[in-house]
N, C-alpha and C positions, 0 to 999 in steps of 0.2 A: 504493500500500500504506500502511495506517495505521502511524504510527510505533510505537504501542504493540505492534503485532504483531511488531516486530523485537527487542523486549526479552526476553531469556531469563528463565525463572523463577528467582527468587532462592533461595539456600540459607538455611536457618534460622540464626538467630543463637544463640550459646550463652548470651548474657546480654542484658539490656536495651540497646537501641541507644544510650541516653544515656551509658553507661559507655564504649563504644567510641568514640563521637563526642568525648567529653572527652579520651580518651587520644590520639585522632587529632590534635586541636588542639594538645595539649601537645607531642607528639613531632614534629609537623610544624614547630612554632615553633622548637624546638631544632635541627632539621635545617636549616631555611632560614637560621637565624642562622649556622651553620657554612658553608653554601653561599655565603651573602653574603660571609662572611669570605674564603673561598678565591677566589671570582671577583673580588671587590673587591681582594684582595691581589694577584692576578695582573695586574689592570688597573694598579694603582699601580706594581708592579714593572716592567711593560712601559714605562710612561711614564718612570719614573725611570731605567731602564737605558739609555734613549736620551739623557736629559739628562746623566746621570753614569755613567761606566763603572765606578766603584768607590764606590758609595754604601753607607755603613754601615747605613742604614735598610733598604735593599734586601737587603743581606746577611743581616741578622737576620730579616727578613720571609720571605725565600725559604727559609730553613732550617725555618721553622715550617709552610709551606704543604703539603708532601707529607703530613705527619702529620695536619694538620687535614682534608685532603681524604679521607684514609682514614677518619677518624672520621665525617665528613659522610656518606660513602657507607654505612657500616655503620649509622649512626643513621637513615638514610633507609629502612632495611628496615622499621622499626616503623610509621611512618605509611603505608607502602605496604601492609602487611598489614592495617592497620585499615581503610583505604579499600577494599581488596578485600573485606573481610568485610561492610562496610556497603553498598558500591555496586559489588560485583563484576559484577553483571549489566550494568552500564553500562561500567565500566572495561575488562573483558575484551573486550567487543564493540568499543569504540573502539580498543583495542590491536591487535586483529586487522585492523581496517579500515586501519590505518596501520602494519602489521607491519614492512614493509621499513625504515621509519625508526625504529620503536620498538626493533627488534633492534640497530640501529646504535649505540644509546646505550651498550651494553657496550664496543664498540670505541673509541668516542669518549672514554669515561671512561678507558680504558687509555692511550690516546694522551696525554690531559691529565695523567694521573698520572705517566707516564714522562717527559714533557717538563718537568714541575716538578722532578723529580729531576735531570735533565740541567742545568737552569738553576741549581739549588742548588749543584751540584758544580763548575760551570764559571764562574759569574759572578765577575768580578774577575780571572780568570786567563786565560780564553780568550774574548775579546770576541765572536768569531763565533758562539759558542754562546748568546749572549744572545737570539738569535732564537727559541730554544726556548720562552721565556716567551710569545711571541706565538702559537706553535702551541698551547700549553696554553690560553691565553685563548680562541682561536678555537674549540677543541674544546669548552670549557665553554659558550661562547655557543651553539653548535649544540645541545648537550644541553638547554640551557634552552629553546630554541625548540621542540624536539621534545616536551619535557615539557609546555610550554604548549599545544601543539596537542592533545595527548592529553587533558589535564585539561579542556579546553574542549569537545573532540569528544564526550567521555563525557556532557556536559550537553545534547547536541543530537541526541537520537534522530530528530528530524524531518529531519536531513540524511543519516542513515545509508543511505537508499535509493540514494544516489549510488554505493554499492559495486557495484550491479548493472551500472552502466555502466563501471566500472573495477575489476574484481575481482582486482587484483594487489597489494593491500596497500599502496597508495601514496596513499590518501585523506588529505588534510590539511584543516585547518579555517580557512584564511586568509580565507574569505568572512565569517567571524564578526568583527564589528567590535570585539569584546572582546579578540581575540588580540593585536594590536599593543600595546594598552594594558596587558594583563597581562604581556606580555614586557618592555616598558619598565619596568613596576613592579618587576620583579625586577632588571633590569640597573641601573637608577638606584639602587635600594636597595643593591645590591652595591658600587657605586662609593662611595656614602656610607659604608658600613661599612668599606670599604677605607681610607678616610681616617681613620676612628676607630681602626682597627688600627695605622695609622702613628703616631697620637698615643700610643697605649698603648705601643708599642715604644720611641718616643722617650723617654717618661717613665720607664719601668721598666728599659730595657735600655741606652740610650745615655747617660743622664745621668752615669754613672760614668766615661765616656770623654771626653765633651765637653759641659759644661752648656750652652754657647752653641748648639752645633749641635743638641742635644737640644731646647732651647727652640724653635728655629726649626722643627724638624720637627714638634713637637707642635702648634704654632700652625697650621702648614700642614695637618696632619691634621684638626684640629678645623674649620678653614675649609672643607676639602673636604666634611666630614660635614655641616656646616650648610648649605652651598649645595646639596649633593646632596639633603638632606632637603626643602629648599624646592622643588626641582624635583619631588621625589617627591610632595609635596603636590598639585602641579598635575596630575601624571600620575594620581594616585589619584582626583582629582575627575573627570578625563577618563574614567577607567575606570568610575566610577559612572554617568556619563551615556551610556556606550556599552552599558550593560546593557539588556536588553529592558525596555520601558516598565513592564510589570506588576511586574517585580522592582525596578526603580529606584524606583517609587512607594512600595514598602514602606519604603525607607530615608528617604524625605522626607515622612513624615507618614501613609503608608498603614497602618503598623503601629506601635503604641507600642513594641513590643519591638525591632523592626528600627531604628526611628528612634532609640531610646535607645542602642542599640549603636553607631550611627553617631556620635551626639553624644559618647559616651564615647571613641570612637576619635579624634575631632577634639580632644578635651581632652588625650588622651595625646600627640598630635602637638604640640600647643601647648606642653605642659610639656617635651617633648623638645627642641623648638627653643629654649626658654628656657634649658635647661641647657647646650646647645651654645653659644648666644650669649654666655652668661656664663662660658664656658670651664671649666665644672665637669666634669671628665673622668669621675669616678666617678658623679656624678648622671646624666650623659649615658648611660653604659653601663646603669645601672639602668632608666632610662626607656626606653631602646631595647628591652630585654628585655620590659618591660611592654607597649610599643607593638606589638611583633611578636606577642605573645600575643593582644592584642585584635584585631589585623588577621587573625590566623589564625582567630579566632572569627567575624569578619565574612565571611571567605572561606567558612566552613562554612555560614553563613546564606544566602549567594548560591547555593551548591550545593544546599541544601535547597529554596530557592524555585524554582530551575530544574527540579529533578527531581520535585517534589511533583505536578505535573500528570500524571506518568507512574507515580505510585504512591509513589516515593521510599522512604524507610526505613519509613514507616507500613505499607507492604504486605508487609514481611518478617516471617515468623513467628518466634517465639522458642521454642527448645527448651532449657530451662535445663541447662547443664553447667558448674558453677562451678569444679570442681577444676582443669581445664586453664587457665581464666582466672586463677585465683589463682596457679598455678605460673608463668604468663607474667608476672604482675605482679612476683613475686619475682625471676624471671630478669631482667626489665627493670631493677629497682632495683639488683641486683648488677652488671648490665652498666654502668649509669650510674656507679656507684661505681668500677668497674674503669677505665672511660674517663677519669674524673677523675684517678685515680691515675696512669694512663699519661701524661696530659697534664702532671701535676706532675713525673714522672720525666723526660719529654722536655725540659721547660723547665730542669730542674736540669742535665741533661747538656749542653744547649746553652750554659748559663752557664759550665760548667766548661771547655767547648771554647773 
């Protein structure tokens, strides 16, 4: 059976695809930054809880993780909606093909969230409950693996026919060479960001209690971030070379636009490493946000190149309906302001505690 015959007809878009793609890139970058923070924070807390049963850095970090996880999940709704609007005919199909695993994401997220709360309340008082952070980390890693499978399976209509041999919703995409590299790309980035979070906590939360300890923790956090980013650079290049040859060729000279985006990405990574190497915490944070935005854009370019042979976004009709889109933008802006205000209140309450 031809792969194109397995792709459902797309629904019409309410606005030009460029608007939705831009918002998808922006909201996904914000979402993945929060996810990296939570997963990386869980990894750091896991290791440090073994090394030290009463670490001040772990205490502060663990208090922030449940709230950050809630924000990450809620902020993840926006990019999910945008990708469904643009690529619903691909994403809905891949989600059905691996439905048994896709539905488990809900339960894994609940387990991860609850385990974070248990660890926050018990760390430093009941050592045996420190194991809960490992449960949360494992659940988050499983969620990441399932998400990676779905986001790559949607790009491969040519393998969807495997459903007819196994129509039980358990189709995964491990035969795709990009899956392990994409997964490592997220995990290594999370570990690096976890180190950066440690450095931020040390500088802004611990310095008032012990300047010497805060300095050591900050230096450790920046070192973790720098080393993690170096590894991430290697993983990113491996991911590039694991892409199908026609797609990879676009980034290495086959398309001026794609190659330019790749060079901009490498320039951002170089500036990010420079900021981290020179121990400039604020500069590192700013460059990290910029780098993630650029990488989110490159991810969108890969998705476009993979799906263009099957029609992609160009095949989707547009039926203009601007008022719902405008209302959504207003609601999104108000939501981001509310989230920022809640984060501010949460930080203030934890400082008072």
